[in-house]
N, C-alpha and C positions, 0 to 999 in steps of 0.2 A: 881372323879369317872370316870372310863372307863367301856364301855360295849362292849362285844364281842358277836356277833350274829352268830352262827354256823349253817349252812344249808346244809343238804344232797340234792343233785340235785333232781329234780322232776322225775316222772315215765317216763321211756324210753321204746323204742322199744327193742326187744330182740336182742342179739348179732347176731343171725342167719339172721336178717333183715338188717344188717349194713355191710359196707365194712370192718370195724374193730371196736374195742372197742372205740377208741378215736372219731370216727365219728358218734356214736350212737346219735339219736336225740329224743327229747321228744315226747311222744304220746299226743293225745288231752287232755287226762286226766291230764297229766303233766302240760300242759299249764294252765288248770283250777286250779289245785292244787297250782301251784306257785302264781297265783293271789290271791287265797283264803288266803294262809298264809301271803302274803304281806298285804292284806286288814286287816287281823286280827292284824298284828303288827302295822299297822297305827292306828287302833281303840284303841290300848293299848299305843299309843304314843312311840313306840319302832322303830323309823325310823333311819337307819344308816346314818352316814355322808359320809362313804366311803364303796364301794362294791369291794371286790376282789374275783377272781374266778380262778378255774382250767381252763385251756384253752380247755379242752375237750368239744365238741359241746354241750352235754346235760347239763353240768354245766354252760357253758356260756349262753345258752338259758334261763336256770332258773334265773341266775343272771341278765340278761338283762330284763326279764319280771318283776322281783321284783324291779329293779332299776327304771323302767318306772313307776310302781305304786308309787314309792317314789319320783317321779319327778327328778330323777337323770338321766342325758343323758346316753344312751347306750354306747356312746363313752367314758364315764368316768368310766365304769367298768374296773378294772385293772386285767389283766391276769397275774397269777403267775404260771409258769410251774411246780414248785415242788409240788403243791397241787395235780396234777394229778399223779406225780411219786412217791409219798409218802414222808412223812416228819416227823421231830421230833419237839417237843414242843418249843425248843429254836430257831429253824429255823423260825417257824411261828411268835413267838414273835418278832424276829428281823425284819422279813419282815413287820409286822404290824406297828412296830415303824418307819420303814423307809417310808412306804407309807401314813401313817395317819397324819403325822405332828401334829398339835395341835388339831385334831378332837377327840371327845370323844366316838364315836360309830362306830365300824367297823363290816361289815357283811363279812363272808368268806363262799363261796359256794364251796363245794367239794364232795368227795365220801366217802363211807364207806369201810373199817372200820375206816379210819383215823379221820373222822369228829366226830364219836362217841367216839373214843379213846381220842380225844382232849377235849371233853366235860367232859369225866370222869376224865381226868388228871386235868383240871382246876378247876372243881367244886367238884369232889370226889363223885358225885351222880351216880346212876345206870342208865346208858344210853344204856343198851345192846339191847334194842328194839328201833331202830333209823330208821324207814321206810323212803321211798322217800318222800321228801318235809319236813321231820321233821326238827324242828328248836329249838335250845337250846339257850336261852339268858342268858348270864353269866355276872354278875357285879363284878367289882374289886374296892375296896376302895383304889385307888392309883391315883397319878396325872399324871404319865408318863407311856406309854405303856411298856417301858423297865423294869418297876417294877412289871409287872404281872408275876406270877409263878405258878407252879403246887400247887393245893390245896388251892390257895388264893381266888378263885372265889366263888361267891354265885349264885346259879341258881334262876333267876328271873321268868323264864318261860320255859316250854317245851311243844311244840305243834306239832301236825301232822294233815293232812287232815282228816283222818277217825274220829278223835276226834271232829273236827269242823262241819262235815257234819250233818246238822239237828239242830245245835245249833244256837242260836241268842244271840249276845251280849247285 
């Protein structure tokens, strides 16, 4: 069993407040939301073995906040440039297979629309509403990452901050 955790970066400052899109950073709310989602995943025993991220500042900040909650050192968050530039399903599968080794659970932190499209392609579910910090957990009944493919996943969870606010597990 392999599990892919797809995360859209947390809430960011507007482009007008940043030097450029790549350097946009998280707002205070983004920091809180990323921790909230990570805590929720921990509570559901959905902790990744590996965290990979877009190198854009907002995605890396989100990935590092979450990794810290999972007791994964920030230095172990792996930056994958094509996650920022846009990617195809086979590219992502290939990179996950390369970076994960024998690990069973991988978190990918990136941007919309690509993260939502990947969730749609892998699980076939409707992920057209994929707000900041939204997280889709998709399970695959395979033994190797190279065996995952479009339509073969099953959505185990889809969660986002607004849904969790005020809820208690």
